[in-house]
C-alpha positions as CSV (number, residue, x, y, z in Angstrom):
1,M,179.0,109.3,11.7
2,A,175.9,108.9,10.8
3,V,177.0,105.4,9.2
4,V,179.1,104.0,11.4
5,D,176.7,104.3,14.6
6,S,174.4,102.2,11.9
7,F,176.8,99.8,11.6
8,D,177.5,99.9,15.1
9,F,174.2,99.1,15.2
10,L,173.6,96.6,12.6
11,Y,177.0,94.7,14.0
12,S,175.4,94.0,17.5
13,N,172.2,92.7,17.1
14,C,173.8,90.1,13.8
15,K,176.2,89.5,16.8
16,D,173.1,88.5,19.2
17,V,171.1,86.6,16.7
18,F,174.7,84.4,15.7
19,A,175.0,83.8,19.3
20,S,171.9,82.3,19.6
21,T,172.3,80.4,16.8
22,R,175.5,78.6,18.1
23,D,173.6,78.2,21.2
24,W,170.9,76.5,19.2
25,L,173.9,74.5,16.8
26,A,175.6,73.1,20.2
27,I,172.4,71.9,21.6
28,F,171.9,70.0,18.1
29,G,175.3,68.6,18.2
30,V,175.2,67.3,21.9
31,Y,172.0,65.6,20.8
32,Y,173.5,64.2,17.4
33,T,176.3,62.9,19.0
34,C,174.3,61.4,22.0
35,K,172.2,59.6,19.5
36,K,174.8,57.8,17.2
37,T,177.1,57.2,20.6
38,L,173.5,54.9,22.0
39,T,173.4,53.8,18.3
40,F,176.5,52.5,18.4
41,T,176.5,51.4,21.9
42,Y,173.2,49.5,20.8
43,S,174.6,47.8,17.6
44,L,177.6,46.9,19.8
45,L,175.6,45.2,22.5
46,S,173.2,43.2,20.0
47,S,176.5,42.3,18.1
48,L,177.4,40.8,21.6
49,N,174.3,39.0,21.9
50,C,174.5,37.7,18.5
51,H,177.2,36.8,17.8
52,V,179.4,35.8,21.1
53,L,176.7,34.8,23.7
54,S,174.7,32.8,20.8
55,K,177.3,30.3,21.1
56,I,177.6,30.4,24.9
57,Q,174.4,29.3,25.3
58,Q,173.3,27.0,22.9
59,Q,169.7,26.8,22.7
60,D,167.5,23.4,22.4
61,F,165.9,23.6,19.2
62,R,163.6,20.5,19.8
63,S,162.0,21.9,23.2
64,L,161.9,25.4,21.6
65,Y,160.2,25.1,18.3
66,G,159.6,21.3,17.5
67,K,160.9,17.9,16.1
68,W,160.9,18.4,12.7
69,A,163.0,20.9,10.3
70,V,162.6,21.5,6.9
71,V,165.2,22.7,4.7
72,T,165.1,23.7,1.4
73,G,168.1,23.8,-1.3
74,S,169.9,21.6,0.7
75,S,171.4,18.9,-1.5
76,E,174.4,21.2,-1.6
77,G,176.1,24.8,-0.2
78,I,174.5,26.5,2.7
79,G,171.4,24.3,2.8
80,K,173.0,21.0,3.4
81,A,175.3,23.2,5.8
82,Y,172.4,24.3,7.6
83,A,171.1,20.3,7.2
84,H,174.0,19.1,9.5
85,E,174.0,21.7,11.7
86,L,170.3,20.9,12.6
87,A,171.0,17.0,12.3
88,N,173.8,17.8,15.4
89,R,171.2,19.4,17.0
90,G,169.0,16.5,17.4
91,M,166.3,18.0,14.8
92,N,164.6,15.8,12.2
93,L,165.1,16.2,8.8
94,I,162.7,17.2,5.8
95,L,165.4,17.9,2.7
96,I,163.6,19.5,-0.5
97,S,166.1,19.9,-3.2
98,K,166.0,19.1,-7.1
99,G,169.0,16.6,-7.3
100,E,167.7,13.4,-6.7
101,Q,171.4,11.8,-6.3
102,Q,173.0,14.4,-4.2
103,L,170.0,14.8,-1.8
104,K,170.2,11.1,-0.9
105,K,174.0,10.9,-0.7
106,T,173.4,14.4,1.9
107,A,170.3,12.4,3.7
108,N,172.4,9.5,3.8
109,T,175.7,11.2,5.0
110,I,173.1,12.8,7.7
111,T,171.6,9.9,8.9
112,S,175.4,7.9,9.0
113,Q,176.5,10.8,11.4
114,F,173.6,11.7,13.7
115,A,170.6,9.8,15.6
116,V,167.8,11.3,13.5
117,N,165.0,11.0,11.2
118,V,165.8,11.8,7.2
119,I,162.9,12.3,4.6
120,P,164.6,13.7,0.9
121,I,161.9,15.1,-1.3
122,V,162.6,16.0,-4.7
123,V,161.2,18.8,-6.4
124,D,162.0,21.6,-8.7
125,F,161.3,24.7,-7.4
126,S,161.5,26.4,-10.5
127,G,158.9,24.1,-11.8
128,S,154.9,24.4,-11.5
129,S,152.9,25.0,-8.7
130,Q,151.9,21.6,-8.1
131,I,154.5,20.9,-6.8
132,Y,153.7,22.4,-3.4
133,D,150.6,19.5,-3.7
134,E,153.7,16.9,-3.3
135,I,155.4,19.0,-0.5
136,W,152.1,19.2,1.6
137,L,151.3,15.6,1.5
138,A,154.9,14.6,2.7
139,I,154.8,16.4,5.6
140,K,151.0,17.3,6.7
141,D,151.4,14.9,9.7
142,K,154.8,16.4,10.9
143,E,155.3,18.4,13.7
144,I,157.1,21.3,11.3
145,G,159.3,23.4,14.2
146,I,162.1,25.2,12.0
147,L,161.2,26.0,8.2
148,I,164.9,27.2,6.5
149,N,163.9,29.1,3.2
150,N,167.5,28.6,1.3
151,V,166.6,27.4,-1.8
152,G,167.6,30.4,-4.6
153,V,169.3,30.7,-7.5
154,M,171.2,33.8,-8.5
155,Y,173.2,34.8,-12.4
156,D,175.9,33.0,-13.4
157,Y,178.2,36.1,-12.8
158,P,177.7,39.4,-12.8
159,Q,175.4,40.8,-15.5
160,L,173.4,44.1,-16.7
161,F,170.1,43.3,-17.2
162,L,169.8,42.5,-20.4
163,E,172.2,40.5,-20.8
164,V,170.4,38.0,-18.2
165,P,168.9,35.3,-20.4
166,E,164.9,35.3,-20.0
167,E,165.0,31.6,-18.7
168,R,167.4,32.9,-15.4
169,L,164.9,35.6,-15.2
170,W,162.0,33.3,-14.2
171,Q,163.9,31.7,-12.0
172,L,164.7,34.1,-9.6
173,I,160.8,35.2,-9.6
174,N,159.8,31.4,-9.2
175,V,162.6,30.1,-6.7
176,N,163.8,33.4,-4.6
177,I,160.4,34.9,-4.6
178,M,157.6,32.2,-4.9
179,A,159.2,29.2,-3.4
180,T,159.9,31.7,-0.2
181,T,156.2,33.1,0.2
182,M,154.4,29.2,-0.9
183,M,156.4,27.2,1.6
184,T,156.2,29.9,4.4
185,H,152.3,30.1,3.6
186,M,152.7,26.1,3.7
187,I,153.9,26.0,7.1
188,L,153.4,29.0,9.2
189,P,149.7,28.3,9.8
190,Q,151.0,24.9,12.2
191,M,153.3,27.2,14.0
192,V,151.5,29.5,14.8
193,K,148.6,27.0,16.3
194,R,150.9,25.7,18.1
195,G,152.3,29.1,19.4
196,R,155.8,28.1,18.6
197,G,158.4,27.6,15.8
198,A,161.2,29.3,13.2
199,I,161.0,30.4,9.9
200,V,164.6,31.2,8.6
201,M,164.9,33.2,4.9
202,M,168.1,33.8,2.7
203,S,168.4,37.1,1.9
204,S,171.7,38.6,0.8
205,A,173.7,41.9,1.5
206,S,172.8,42.7,-2.0
207,C,169.6,43.7,-1.0
208,M,171.0,46.7,1.3
209,K,171.3,48.9,-1.0
210,I,171.1,49.4,-4.9
211,T,173.3,47.0,-6.3
212,P,173.9,47.3,-10.2
213,Q,174.6,44.1,-12.5
214,M,172.9,41.9,-9.8
215,T,169.6,44.0,-10.5
216,V,166.9,41.6,-10.3
217,Y,168.6,39.0,-7.9
218,A,169.3,41.9,-5.2
219,G,165.3,43.0,-5.7
220,T,164.5,39.3,-5.1
221,K,166.4,39.2,-2.0
222,K,165.3,42.8,-0.7
223,Y,161.3,40.9,-1.3
224,V,162.5,38.5,0.9
225,D,164.1,41.4,3.9
226,Y,161.0,42.9,3.6
227,F,158.8,40.1,3.8
228,V,160.2,39.0,6.8
229,Q,159.9,42.4,8.5
230,A,156.3,42.4,7.8
231,L,155.8,38.9,9.1
232,K,157.7,39.4,12.5
233,Y,155.1,42.2,12.9
234,E,152.3,40.4,11.7
235,Y,152.6,37.9,13.8
236,K,154.7,39.2,16.8
237,N,152.5,37.7,19.4
238,S,152.4,34.2,17.8
239,G,155.3,32.6,19.7
240,V,156.9,32.1,15.8
241,V,160.5,33.3,15.5
242,I,161.2,35.0,11.8
243,Q,164.5,35.3,11.0
244,S,166.2,37.1,7.9
245,L,170.0,36.4,7.1
246,T,171.8,39.0,5.2
247,P,175.6,37.5,4.3
248,L,178.1,39.4,2.0
249,Y,179.9,36.4,0.1
250,V,180.3,32.8,0.8
251,A,182.0,30.2,-1.0
252,T,179.3,28.0,-2.8
253,R,178.6,27.1,-6.5
254,M,176.7,30.2,-6.8
255,T,180.4,32.1,-6.6
256,R,182.3,29.3,-8.9
257,Y,182.5,31.7,-11.7
258,S,185.4,33.7,-9.8
259,E,188.6,32.2,-8.5
260,T,188.7,34.5,-5.4
261,L,185.4,34.2,-4.3
262,S,185.7,30.5,-4.5
263,N,188.4,29.5,-2.1
264,P,187.0,30.0,1.7
265,N,188.4,32.8,4.0
266,L,188.1,34.8,7.1
267,L,185.7,37.0,5.1
268,I,184.1,34.5,2.9
269,P,183.7,31.3,4.4
270,S,182.5,28.4,3.3
271,A,179.3,26.7,3.5
272,S,179.9,24.7,6.9
273,V,181.4,27.5,8.6
274,Y,178.7,29.9,8.1
275,A,176.3,27.8,9.1
276,R,177.7,26.8,12.2
277,H,177.5,30.8,13.0
278,A,174.5,31.7,11.3
279,V,172.6,28.9,13.1
280,A,173.7,29.9,16.5
281,T,171.8,33.4,15.9
282,L,168.5,31.7,15.9
283,G,166.3,33.4,18.1
284,Y,169.0,35.9,19.3
285,S,168.7,38.7,16.3
286,A,165.6,38.8,13.9
287,R,168.1,40.5,11.1
288,T,171.6,39.4,10.7
289,T,174.4,38.4,8.5
290,G,174.5,35.3,10.4
291,Y,178.5,35.7,10.7
292,L,180.5,38.2,12.7
293,P,183.3,39.1,10.1
294,H,180.2,40.1,7.7
295,S,178.2,42.3,10.5
296,I,181.2,44.0,10.5
297,M,181.9,44.3,7.2
298,L,178.5,45.4,6.4
299,W,177.7,47.9,9.0
300,L,180.7,50.1,7.7
301,L,179.9,49.6,4.2
302,T,176.0,50.8,4.8
303,M,177.4,54.0,6.1
304,L,178.4,54.8,2.7
305,P,176.3,57.0,0.4
306,D,174.0,55.1,-1.6
307,T,176.2,56.6,-5.2
308,L,179.6,55.3,-3.5
309,W,177.6,52.1,-2.7
310,M,176.7,51.7,-6.3
311,W,180.4,52.9,-8.0
312,G,181.7,50.5,-5.8
313,A,179.6,47.5,-6.6
314,T,180.3,48.3,-10.4
315,H,183.6,48.4,-10.2
316,L,183.8,44.9,-7.9
317,N,181.1,43.6,-10.3
318,N,183.3,44.7,-13.9
319,G,186.4,42.9,-12.5
320,L,184.9,39.8,-11.7
321,R,183.3,40.1,-15.3
322,R,187.0,40.9,-16.9
323,R,188.5,38.1,-14.7
324,R,186.0,35.6,-15.8
325,R,186.1,36.1,-19.7
326,L,190.0,36.3,-19.3
327,A,189.7,33.0,-17.7
328,S,187.4,32.3,-20.7
329,M,189.6,33.1,-23.3
330,Q,192.7,31.4,-22.1
331,M,190.8,28.3,-21.7
332,Y,189.0,28.4,-25.6
333,F,192.5,29.2,-26.4
334,F,194.0,26.0,-24.6
335,L,191.0,24.0,-25.9
336,V,191.6,25.2,-29.7
337,A,195.8,24.2,-29.6
338,S,194.9,21.1,-27.5
339,N,192.4,19.6,-30.5
340,F,195.1,21.5,-33.1
341,C,197.7,19.0,-31.3
342,Y,195.6,15.7,-31.2
343,L,194.6,16.3,-35.2
344,T,198.3,16.4,-35.9
345,Y,198.4,13.5,-33.6
346,L,195.9,11.4,-35.6
347,L,196.7,13.0,-39.2
348,I,200.8,13.0,-39.2
349,P,202.3,9.9,-38.4
350,Y,205.5,11.1,-36.9
351,V,206.9,9.4,-33.8
352,K,208.6,12.5,-32.9
353,I,205.3,14.5,-32.9
354,R,203.5,12.3,-30.9
355,P,204.5,12.2,-27.1
356,C,203.9,16.5,-27.3
357,S,200.6,15.9,-28.7
358,S,199.8,13.1,-26.3
359,F,200.6,15.8,-23.6
360,F,198.1,18.4,-25.0
361,L,195.4,15.9,-25.3
362,L,195.7,14.8,-22.0
363,C,195.5,18.6,-20.9
364,S,192.5,19.1,-23.1
365,F,191.1,16.3,-21.3
366,L,191.8,17.8,-17.8
367,S,190.2,21.4,-19.0
368,F,187.1,19.9,-20.2
369,S,186.6,18.2,-17.0
370,S,187.7,21.5,-15.3
371,L,184.8,23.6,-16.9
372,P,182.1,25.3,-15.1
């Protein structure tokens, strides 16, 4: 009987304790649900403001920031598309890139389409630090309102760290980090002095979590993203707008290693489509993908645990590597077969063989011309 009484007493006490704990758990559950709801609502309203209202209320960049815009890496891809969008808004341009012929072609195209001044500056950002003296001499008398830090390099295709050539590693550091840092250091002082201006820095969604087979590239883009956040805090009262762009894949020369990534669609926009959306977000968001479908995708992806993100990134990049190797093997086989037929054409003077060999010779030429 005493045992039963003891058990009833113990059960009664435990029930009281658990009842109190259950109340606290319920309170915590309500708090967590409210917090997540408010966070989601804020994110949704911010996205609407960034991607929808920004297109309805188009800003006058010249009056807000200044008359001139500097765009690095502007001979092709996103940089070239950004230059077109800024020219469309009346900004005079200073285009900086290493491809002289392509850069001049871009400058001529813009001046023929828009009533703006364009100054091309040919420099290789992977070179020595002397290039920044050359740039400064060309821009020091200009009122720079907007700086687009777009220039960057990427892997030729997804690679393990030890597979990346040493030369490319230096390029990743010098171009993705040094160029962004030094161009900002060069132009930010005059913006702070005037109390207005805007700096846009091209980061990447790969920096949001650990991304295997993009190790150094993602690391340089993480630097850019943190650099923006720190600068924004340091100069929050200066009147200078500083923005970090973290897009997913955009169909440019950097993604030519994959046929899938090179064909524009809703989730992989062309450079012109991306720039048209991204330029509108300036002044509306300090950190954005610049493109609404990317923002939705990235919001979903960042909810994944780090382990699952890394597993998914590894499988995606392995698939891209396999397809690239398969395409390379097919191209190699085709070239060998074509050249063998060409030698046959030269060495065996039979009329019946020559038409077939001529066909393979033509295919060989087309294959060479299509190599990346």
